[in-house]
C-alpha positions as CSV (number, residue, x, y, z in Angstrom):
1,M,-13.8,-90.2,-143.9
2,F,-15.8,-87.8,-146.0
3,K,-14.3,-86.4,-149.2
4,V,-15.5,-83.0,-150.6
5,E,-15.8,-84.5,-154.1
6,E,-18.1,-87.3,-152.8
7,I,-20.3,-84.8,-150.9
8,L,-20.5,-82.5,-154.0
9,Q,-21.4,-85.5,-156.2
10,C,-24.2,-86.4,-153.7
11,F,-25.4,-82.7,-153.8
12,E,-25.4,-82.7,-157.6
13,N,-27.3,-86.0,-157.8
14,N,-29.9,-84.8,-155.3
15,S,-30.0,-81.1,-156.0
16,L,-33.6,-80.7,-154.8
17,I,-32.7,-82.0,-151.3
18,A,-29.0,-81.0,-151.2
19,A,-29.6,-78.5,-148.3
20,G,-31.3,-81.2,-146.3
21,I,-28.5,-83.7,-146.9
22,S,-26.0,-81.1,-145.8
23,I,-27.9,-80.5,-142.6
24,I,-28.2,-84.2,-141.9
25,L,-24.5,-84.7,-142.5
26,N,-23.7,-81.8,-140.1
27,I,-25.9,-83.3,-137.4
28,S,-24.4,-86.7,-137.9
29,I,-20.9,-85.3,-137.6
30,S,-21.9,-83.4,-134.5
31,I,-23.3,-86.5,-132.8
32,L,-20.2,-88.5,-133.6
33,G,-18.2,-85.7,-132.1
34,F,-14.7,-86.4,-133.6
35,I,-15.0,-85.9,-137.3
36,P,-14.2,-82.4,-138.5
37,S,-17.0,-80.6,-140.4
38,I,-14.8,-78.7,-142.8
39,F,-15.6,-81.2,-145.5
40,I,-19.2,-80.2,-145.4
41,T,-18.4,-76.5,-145.2
42,A,-16.2,-76.9,-148.3
43,A,-19.0,-78.8,-150.1
44,N,-21.5,-76.2,-149.1
45,I,-19.4,-73.3,-150.4
46,G,-18.5,-75.2,-153.6
47,F,-22.1,-76.1,-154.3
48,F,-24.3,-73.3,-152.9
49,G,-21.8,-70.4,-153.2
50,F,-20.2,-68.5,-150.3
51,G,-23.3,-66.8,-148.8
52,K,-25.8,-69.6,-149.0
53,G,-23.2,-72.2,-148.2
54,L,-22.1,-70.3,-145.1
55,I,-25.7,-69.9,-143.8
56,L,-26.3,-73.6,-144.4
57,S,-23.1,-74.5,-142.6
58,I,-24.1,-72.3,-139.6
59,L,-27.6,-73.8,-139.5
60,G,-26.3,-77.4,-139.8
61,E,-23.7,-76.9,-137.1
62,A,-26.2,-75.1,-134.8
63,L,-28.8,-77.9,-135.1
64,G,-26.0,-80.5,-134.8
65,A,-24.7,-79.0,-131.6
66,M,-28.2,-78.8,-130.1
67,I,-29.2,-82.3,-130.9
68,S,-25.8,-83.6,-129.7
69,F,-26.1,-81.7,-126.5
70,Y,-29.5,-83.2,-125.9
71,L,-28.3,-86.8,-126.7
72,Y,-25.1,-86.4,-124.7
73,R,-27.0,-85.1,-121.7
74,K,-29.5,-88.0,-121.9
75,G,-26.6,-90.4,-122.0
76,I,-24.7,-88.8,-119.2
77,N,-27.8,-88.8,-117.0
78,K,-28.4,-92.5,-117.8
79,V,-24.9,-93.6,-116.7
80,K,-24.6,-91.0,-113.9
81,T,-20.8,-91.0,-114.1
82,K,-18.6,-87.9,-113.9
83,I,-16.8,-86.9,-117.1
84,S,-13.1,-86.4,-116.6
85,I,-11.6,-84.0,-119.1
86,N,-8.0,-82.8,-118.9
87,N,-8.4,-79.3,-120.4
88,K,-8.7,-76.4,-118.0
89,Y,-11.3,-74.5,-120.0
90,L,-13.5,-77.6,-120.5
91,S,-13.1,-78.7,-116.9
92,R,-14.1,-75.2,-115.8
93,L,-17.1,-75.3,-118.1
94,Q,-18.4,-78.4,-116.4
95,Q,-18.6,-76.5,-113.1
96,T,-20.1,-73.2,-114.4
97,R,-23.6,-71.9,-115.1
98,G,-25.3,-68.8,-116.3
99,K,-23.3,-65.9,-117.8
100,E,-19.9,-67.6,-117.1
101,A,-21.0,-70.8,-118.8
102,F,-22.3,-68.8,-121.8
103,L,-19.0,-66.9,-122.2
104,L,-16.9,-70.1,-121.8
105,I,-19.0,-71.9,-124.5
106,F,-18.8,-68.9,-126.8
107,A,-15.1,-68.7,-126.3
108,T,-14.4,-72.4,-126.9
109,R,-16.5,-72.3,-130.1
110,V,-14.6,-69.3,-131.4
111,F,-11.2,-70.9,-130.6
112,P,-10.5,-73.3,-133.5
113,F,-8.3,-75.8,-131.7
114,V,-10.9,-77.0,-129.2
115,P,-12.8,-79.9,-130.7
116,S,-16.6,-79.1,-130.9
117,G,-17.5,-82.6,-129.6
118,L,-15.6,-82.0,-126.4
119,V,-17.2,-78.6,-125.9
120,T,-20.7,-80.2,-126.4
121,L,-19.8,-83.1,-124.1
122,A,-18.5,-80.9,-121.3
123,S,-21.5,-78.6,-121.7
124,A,-23.9,-81.6,-121.5
125,G,-22.1,-82.7,-118.3
126,S,-22.6,-79.3,-116.7
127,S,-25.7,-77.5,-115.4
128,V,-25.9,-75.2,-118.4
129,G,-29.4,-75.1,-119.9
130,M,-30.2,-75.9,-123.5
131,L,-31.2,-72.3,-124.5
132,N,-28.0,-70.9,-123.0
133,F,-25.9,-73.6,-124.7
134,S,-27.6,-73.1,-128.0
135,M,-27.2,-69.4,-128.1
136,A,-23.5,-69.4,-127.0
137,S,-22.6,-72.3,-129.2
138,T,-24.2,-70.8,-132.3
139,L,-22.9,-67.3,-131.8
140,G,-19.4,-68.6,-131.1
141,K,-19.5,-70.8,-134.2
142,I,-20.4,-67.9,-136.5
143,P,-17.0,-66.2,-136.5
144,A,-15.2,-69.5,-136.7
145,L,-17.3,-70.6,-139.7
146,V,-16.9,-67.3,-141.5
147,I,-13.1,-67.8,-141.3
148,E,-13.4,-71.5,-142.2
149,A,-15.7,-70.8,-145.2
150,Y,-13.5,-67.9,-146.5
151,S,-10.4,-70.0,-146.2
152,T,-12.1,-72.9,-147.9
153,Q,-13.3,-70.7,-150.7
154,Q,-9.8,-69.4,-151.3
155,I,-8.4,-73.0,-151.3
156,L,-11.1,-74.2,-153.7
157,Y,-10.0,-71.5,-156.2
158,W,-6.3,-72.0,-155.8
159,N,-4.4,-73.6,-158.6
160,G,-2.3,-76.7,-158.1
161,Q,0.8,-74.7,-157.1
162,G,-1.0,-73.0,-154.3
163,K,-2.4,-76.3,-153.0
164,V,1.1,-77.8,-153.0
165,I,2.5,-74.8,-151.0
166,L,-0.4,-75.2,-148.5
167,G,0.3,-78.9,-148.2
168,I,4.0,-78.5,-147.6
169,S,3.4,-75.6,-145.1
170,S,0.9,-77.8,-143.2
171,I,3.4,-80.7,-143.0
172,I,6.1,-78.4,-141.7
173,I,3.8,-76.9,-139.1
174,I,2.5,-80.3,-138.0
175,S,6.1,-81.6,-137.8
176,I,7.2,-78.7,-135.6
177,L,4.2,-79.2,-133.3
178,I,4.9,-83.0,-133.0
179,R,8.6,-82.3,-132.3
180,K,7.7,-79.7,-129.6
181,S,5.2,-82.1,-128.1
182,N,7.7,-85.0,-128.0
183,S,10.4,-82.8,-126.4
184,K,7.9,-81.7,-123.8
185,Y,7.0,-85.2,-122.8
186,S,10.4,-86.8,-123.2
187,G,11.7,-85.5,-119.9
188,L,8.8,-87.1,-117.9
């Protein structure tokens, strides 16, 4: 897994090409589809500052989504199998086109709990075109990345006590969600 400190060290050791490294990392994470990109966003904000780091994160994620979409679609077309996704929004996305597809992609990019890789995979399995996907994906990612970058910036400047409070709060929230999930499925 990526660590912000390791990415920052890489940027510092290669400051002339740090932006290119950031974009390549974002593209790689997008292609893999299951690794969160927040580590790169944090490194971008820490190394380049808020404004430049945010723009670099948006650019990297946009290019990553487009390249992933292209590769996923090529892979789907090669195997010619139907993708089965158990999420009502993503399943619906596979069956839409045009304006409705644009709005669904935009909405799922803004919504932070839908994994980007699944949105890209569902889009690649649909009839949505590359231009429509790219525009909706990028525009939807902007508000999500602004929030992510701002939150990351605040966390980077917190003292140890603030980070401990965040960690404990996160553990409590995750525990509650796991407990609710287990009680939901225990009656099956």
